N, C-alpha and C positions, 0 to 999 in steps of 0.2 A: 384317704382322709375323709372322715365323715363330715357331713354338713354342719352338725352341731359343734364339732371340734374346730372347724374352720371359722365358724361364727365367733366362738369363744376367743380364738386367737385375734380375730379382727377387733372385737369389742374391748379386749384388754390392752390393746396398743396404747401407748402414752398419748398419741395424737388424738385418738377418739375421746379419751377421758378429758383431755384439755379442751377439746371442742365442746363437749357437753357442758363443762363448767362455764365456758365462755358464753354459750347460748343461755344458760340459766341467769348469769349475771347480766347479759344483754337484755333479757326480758325484764328483769327488775329495773335496770337503768331506763328502759323504755317507759315504764310506768312512772318513774320519777320525772322524766322529761315531759311526759304527757300532762302530768299534774302541773308542772311548772308552766307549760304553755297555756293550759286551760284556766288555771287559777291565778296566775301572776302576770303573764305577758298579754294574753288576749283581752282582759278587761280594759286596760288602758288604751289598747289599739281600738277596741270597739268604741270607747268613749271619744277618742280622737276623731273617728269617722262619723260621729253623730249619734252615739249611744246604741250602735248596732251590735247585737250578739251574733257572731258568725254562725254558731251552732244552730240558731233558730231560723236561718235563711233557708227558704224552700220555695219551690214552684208547685202550686196546686194543679195537678193534672186532672183530678176529678173530685168534685166537692163531696163531702160526706152526705150520706143519705140515712134514712132510718135504720137500715139493716147493715150498711157497710161504712167503714171508716174512710176518711179522705185518702186519696192516692196522691202522694207528694214526691217530688224529686228534691232531696235534701242536699243541695249543693253547699250549704254552709258547713255541714259535717265534713264534706270533701275538702273544703278550704282549711278546716281545722286540722285534718289529717296531713295535708301538705305542709302547714306550719310546723306540726309536730316533727315530720320527717326532716325538714330543713334544719331545725334546731338540733335534732339528734345527729344528723350528718355533720353539722358544724362542730358539735361537741366532740364527736369521734375524730374529726379532722384535727382539732386542736390537741387532743390527747396523743394522737399518732405523731403530730409535729413535735411535741415535747419529748416523746420517747426517741424519735429520730435524732433530735438535737443532743440528747444525752448520749446516744450511741456514737454520734460524731465526735463528741468531746473525748470519749474513751478511745476512739480510733486515732484522734489527733495527738494524744499523749505520746511523748517519745518512748520508744521501747527501751527497756533496761539495757545497759551496756553488756556486751557478751562477757561471760566469765573468763578470767585469765586461765592460762594453762595450769593443769594440776601439777602437784609435786612430782608425780610419776612422769608426766610429759616433760617437765623440765629436766629430770634426771636422764630420761632417754635421749633428749636433745643433746645434753652434755656428752653422753656416751657416744652418740653418733659423730659429734664434732671431734672428739678425741680419736675415734677410729679413722676419720678422714685425714687427720694430721699424720698418722703413721703410714 
């Protein structure tokens, strides 16, 4: 089997396509959550802690000079990324929890009663019983 044919079989499996769709939707969801954190959640938190904007927090390692820009360690951006991650993780946890509870409800539903014997089975049972009598 050629390498190209193997790759085509691999790429066309349903799981790979589903995974690609999930990654694309996940990336879009990540942008939405990042905007939620940056534009909605962090301003009140910054206000509550004294008007601090976390993304502006940094330690200056070397001051700017005429030829070079300042060298800074932007730990505020790191904190912002951690908040983004925690909110995304919580949102995914809640979505999975809802899906699992829906699956559990389906599993808890009583199974339908087994169908009764067919007409053929009833007839064969009667024939068997008659043959046993004789």
